[in-house]
N, C-alpha and C positions, 0 to 999 in steps of 0.2 A: 722724903719727897717719891712719891707715886711712882710704880715702875711701869705705870703703862700710860706712863704720858699727860695725868689726871691728876690735876690740885684741886680741892673744895676749899674758896674762899668766901666768907659771908655765904654760903649754901648755897653760891653759884660755882657751877665747875669751870676750871679752867684748861687749856690745850698750854703744856711746857716740852720741850727740849730742850735740852743739854746743849748748848754747840761745843763738838772736838777743839781742842788748845790750837791745833792746826789753823783754825778759819775763825777763828778768834777774832785778829789782829785784823783781817779782811771783813770782817764783817761788822767790827766794832762792840759788840756784847758777849755778853759770857752764855746767852738762852733766849730760845724764842717764847711768850706765853702769848697766850690772847682767850681773852675772855667768852665762852660760849653761850651764854646767856641762857642757862638752862640751869634746872636745878636734879634735875633730872639724870643719873649715871648711864642709864641706857641711850637716851638721846646724845648724851657727851660724847662716849663711844664713837656713835655716828659721825658726831660733827667734828670729831677731831683729824678724823683722817684725811681730810681737803687739807687740814693747816699743816698738819705732819707732810704729806707732800711735798708742798710747795717750800716747806723750809728745809726739806733736804736737799731740793733742788737749788736752793742758794749755799748751801752747805758746801754741793757740789761746785758748784759753781766759784766758790771763793778759793777751794784749793787748787782748781784746775786751770783760773784766769786768775790774769792780772788785776791790781787793785783799782787800776786807771783806764778807763777808757781812748783811746789814740784821742778821739776829739776832748777830751777831760782833759787830758794833758797839755791840750796845745793851751784853752783856756788857763790853765793854771799859772803853766810860763806866762801866760800876758799879766795875768795877776799880778804874777811871782813878778815881774820886770817893773810891773807898772809901782808895786811896793819900793822895788829897790830907785828904785830913779826919786820915789819922794823921799825915800829915807836920805839918799845924799843929799836932796834941795834940802833937810828940814836941818842936817846937820851944819852942811855949809851956813846957812841962813844963820845957825845958832854961833856957830865961831866965829864968824863976821860983826855980829850983834855983840856979843857977850863975852867973847875971847874963848880960850880952851873947856872943853867940858869931861867932867869928872866922867871915870869909868864905869859909876853907879848909873848914872843919867844914862850915859853911852848904852849899857846895858838897857835901861826901861824903855828906851825911843825905838830898841831894837825891836824889841816885844811886837812892834806893826808890822814888819816882816813875818812874821808866824809860817816859821818856817817847819818847825817839827823837827822830829829828833834824827833828821834823816845827815844831819851834817856832823861833823867832825871837833872834836875839842880842837883840834890842829887847826882845822881853816878857822875856828871862832876864834882862836887868840891871834891871828892877823890881821882881826876887823877889831879887836880891842884893843891891839898894840897901839894902835892909830890915837891912842885917849891918853897915854901912858902920862904921869904926870913929868913938865917940863919939855913936852914933846910937841914942835910944832905938827901941823896936820898937815900933811902933804894933801892935797886933792887929787891928783892923780892916782899916786900910790895908793890911796883910800879909796877912788873908784875902782881900778885895778880886783883891789879885794874884795870889795863886796859884788862886784861884777862873778867874780872867782868862787865865791860862796854860794851865790845863787844858782850860779851855772850848773855847779857839781851836786848840790842837791837834786837840781832839777832833772841832768843827766843821770843820778842813782833808781830815779823814781821811772824814768822813760825805760834806761836798761831791761826793768823786769816786763817792758811790755812786745810781742812780736811787732813791733813796727817797723814801718818800709823805711825803705832811703829818706824817700822821698818827704816822708814825714815827719822824720829826724832831722834833717834839713831844715824844715820849714819852724821845726819848735828852736832851733838853734839861732833863726833868725829872729823869732819872735822875743827871743832872751835877750837878745841885742837891742832892739827897736820895737817894742808891744806894738807900736801902728802897723808892722806888719802883720798884725793878727787878721782874718775874715774872716768873720763870723761864718760857722756850723752851727746847725740845730743839737744843742744837746738833748733834744728825742731824738737818738740813736737808733737805729734800725734793733740794734742789741736790746736796748732799754725795749724798745714797743713789742719784741717780739716776749719779753718776759712779766710785761704789764697783760698781755693775750693770756702767755699761762696763767697768769693769777686770777685774773677777772672769771677765765671757763672753771679755775682748778680750785679756787678757794671761796671766791664772793659765787660761784655759780650761775652768773647770767646766760641768759640764752644765748646760742653761738649768732644768732642774727645780729644781737646789739653790738655783743664784743665784735665783729668785722665790722661793723657802721664805724664805732668808735676805732678802731685801729685805721679804716681808711682816712676818717677826719685826721686824723695824726700824722700820717704819712703825709697826706696833701700840706699839711701845716709846716711840716720837715722839709718838701721840697722848696714852699715858698721863703722858708726863713733862709735856706743856703745860697737860693737863686738871685734874692734880693738881699743878703749881707747880713741880714737882721738878726739880732738877742733876743733874745725870748723875753720880753719887756710888756708891759700893759697895751704903752704905744703901739707895739709891732701888732700885739693880736688885735690890737683896735682896727690899723691897719691892711690888716689880712682879712677881717671880715668886711670892709667898705670894697673888697675885689667881688666878695661873692655876692651870686645873683639868686640870691635864695631868700626862703621866708623868712621872717624874725624868729618863728618856732626851730626852723633847722640851724638857724646861727647860737639859738639857744641852747640847741641838742652837742653842737660843736662845744660849748663853752663849759657844758656839763662834762662832755669826755676828755677835753685838758684838763680838766680841775680833778675828776678821778684820777688821772696819769700822775698829774703832780701832786695826788696826795700820797699815792702808792709808791710816787719815788723820792720823796722827801722823808717815806717811812723803813722804806725797804734796799732804796739805792746809797750806801753813805757815801759815794761819792759826789753825787747828785745833791747827798744833803747837807756838806761841809761846801759846795759854791754856792747852795739858791737857801741855804734855812734863813738866810736873815733876810730875803725877798718876799715881798708879798706876792701870793699867786698873781700871774701875770692874765687870771680866768677869769679872775672875780670884779665886780665893782662897775659892768663895762652899762651903759645907758642907753637904750631903746628909746625911738621918739614916741611919744605919744598921739596916739590916733584919734584924734578927738571925733572923727565922721564919722557914724553912724553906720552909715551903707558900706565905705571900706571894711567896715571892725567887721560884719555879717555876710561879707564877700565869700569868705570860705567856708561858711558855716555850714554843717551836713542839714541838709532839708529829707523829710519826710516824701516818700511816694503816696498818691492820692488812689483810693480804692480803684480809680481809676485807670491812675497810672500803672497801679499791679496787674490788671486785666494785659495791660494793651504788652506790656514786657512779658507777659507768657504767652498771650497769643501769639507773640510776634516770632517768639524762641521756638516754639512748637512747629510753627510753619517752618522754620529753616530746616536745613539738611545737612544732618550731624549734630543739631543741635539739644537732644531729647533729653540730656542730662540734665541741661541747662536749667530747662525748661521745669523739670523735675526738685532741682534745686531752688529755683524763683519760686512755686508753691511752699514748699518748707520753709523756707524763711519770712513768708509772707504769712502761714499759719503758726510760726512755733515761735519767731521774733529771736529764734537763735542766730550767732553770729558764724559768719561762712565755714571758716575753719572749725569751728563746732559741730555743724551740719555736716559736714564731708568726712570727719572723723566717726560717726554715726555707724555702728554695727552692727548685723542684723542679730545677734542675742543681747542689745541694746532694748530691743523694744521688749517691754517687761509690762506686768501687771500689779500695780499698785494700789494696793486696798481696794481691790477688784474694778480698778482701771488701768487699761493700756493704755500704755506712754511711753513716751523716749525717754531715756535716761542718759543725760548727758555728764561723762565720768570726769573727761578729758579737756575741761575749761580753762579759762584764762582765771579766775580766781578762786579764794574758796568758797563764794557762793555762787561760781558759776554751776558748782554739781548740783544738778536739779534732778527733778521730775516734770515732765512734758506731757499734760495730757493729748491724746490726738485728737486734733477735729475732727467731726465726722467727714469733712470733704476731701481728706487723706487718707481713711480708710482704703481704699480700695487700690491708691498711689501705692503706699506701704506693701501692702501684702504683695503687690508687683513686684518690689523693687527686693523685698526678701528673698521671693522666688528667682528672681536673675540674678543674683548676687554670684558674683564668682570668686570673689577673694575675702565674701568676709563684710564686706561695707556697702551700704548700703547707694552711696552716691560712686560712680566708675571716676577714677582718675588713672590718665596716662601712667603720671609718675609723682611723686612729689619731691620739691626741689632739696635745694641742697640742706635746708634748712628741717625738711622730711614733714614739710606744710603742703598737703595732700591738694587744699583748696585751689594753689597757685595758678594753673592754668585756666580753670574755670572763673577767677578771678577776674583774668586779662580776657577772657570770653565774652565774657557780663560785662565788661569796660566799653567794651568793641561797642557791644548789641546796643546800650544805651545812649553811647556817644551816638551811631548813627539813625537812632530815633530824636534826635538835639536834646538831650539832657547834658548840663554841663558837669565842673568838675564839684559843686555843691551835692552830687547824686551818686552816691555809690551802693552797693548791696547792701553795707549797712544800715539804707536808707529804708530797709524794710523793718531792720530794729525799732526804728522812730515809728514805722507803720502801725505796727503794731500796739504799741506803746500808746502813739495816739490813737487810734479806735479804741481799745481799750479801756481809757479814760473816758473818753466822750460816748462811754457804755453807762457811764456810772459805776466802773469797777473801781473800787479801794487800790490806793497805791499800796497798802503792802500787799497785795495778791498780785498785782500788775509784777512787782519787785522779783514773787518768787517764779515766776512764768520767765520772765527774764534771764532771772539771776543776779541781779543787784542785792546790795545790802542796804536794808533802810536804814541806817544810822544811828539805828538807838540799840541799847544793850536791851533793851525789855524784849526784844523780837528778833534782832540777831544773833542775840546769845543762850535767850533762855525760851525763847519758844521755837518749837516745831515746824512751825512756818503751816500754810492751810495745807487742807486734804485736797487729794487729787478728784473727787468732787466737786470742791470747791471752784477749782482752776477748772475742768471742764464748763464747769455751766459757766464761766467766763469766755474761753476761751474760744466757745462756741457761739459768742456774740460776731466775731469775724467773720464778715462777707464781702466779696468780690464781684462778686456775680462773676463767676467764673466758669465756662461750663467744659469740664474737665473731660 
């Protein structure tokens, strides 16, 4: 075994961490392993760190906390009580129908209880003695011993938990009568917190996306508990019916739920025991087919016309304290860049590329987003002014980034108010400038491959996306110079 927590299997590196013996029972495994999906050891050394950090936190949790969450204990008590009730009914029916039952057959039927190793031989022998040859089954004594076995088993597990007195009493009542159980969500606060850590540290998902997923799970948790619903497919359908949101948002909710479900089945041993035989309640949900073309395009983003661009810029320029917004509109209309890309441009990103002055977009949404955009002649003086007046190294002034580090947040809201005041509906957003640029370039007979290189899109072909270095800055400048909005800057 490798001492650096790496193992090479079939040319692919895997991270590996042996689990200490005192944590193996709680985690139900001897080691953690994960494919790093790379044949480079240097890359593997970097990728393994997030996995090791997450695994260590699971080991600490396994050592320092109980095996069972309080809500899981209630669910398990309900299931054990139901199995004991059904077992008693089956034995009684078999005794009435076929007479005395052999010890071997009773033990086979008792496997249905799936109590695990927590009961003692003495407790089990009190059950088996009811099936000794020549002995008449006393249903009252048998039921008493059966209940004692189930209760003792559950109490031993509950003793390991820091349960409040009210929770212990609730579990006792559930064991007496499983109908006493009132459903609470297995999407517990502890699990949501662990899922959040996994999404951030191991999956490396951006903070805003993780926070959105967590918020959706917390809302579902509250609804399940307040409506006393189990986590089932039917419950998820009923919950979505209460949401006054778009189909897209509902699908995002299902994706968040599915991500949580997959994580819990893999990393939460007790959740796995309770739900491993259950199909994910977040899958196979149907949405109505909208056959109306008008309805299906009602939220489609539209491009601004050249007249719209001039109107938006001139209006912003004439408003008090909206000079920065006016500059941002110009940049969007003459580059086709995304709003956050524009707000992250630094003075040092104005560079010469093959003799052509360009804006270097280095912090983009995708790999293809990194690009050089030649500076349109109409932007020459504007950019010189922005570089000269910059106080923090950025071209566009921003009051501050939001909690996710987005510099465009405040300006995006300013633009939203501006376009709404001018009568534009929700089909028009700042991203519409990007559509405008692409549309105008296409109408100027600019090749699609050249347009894609300007706006930072992949072409979808191996030939150009993998093997080509892309169009030259000179070609892109000639193309972008065709943009004309008749704006007096």
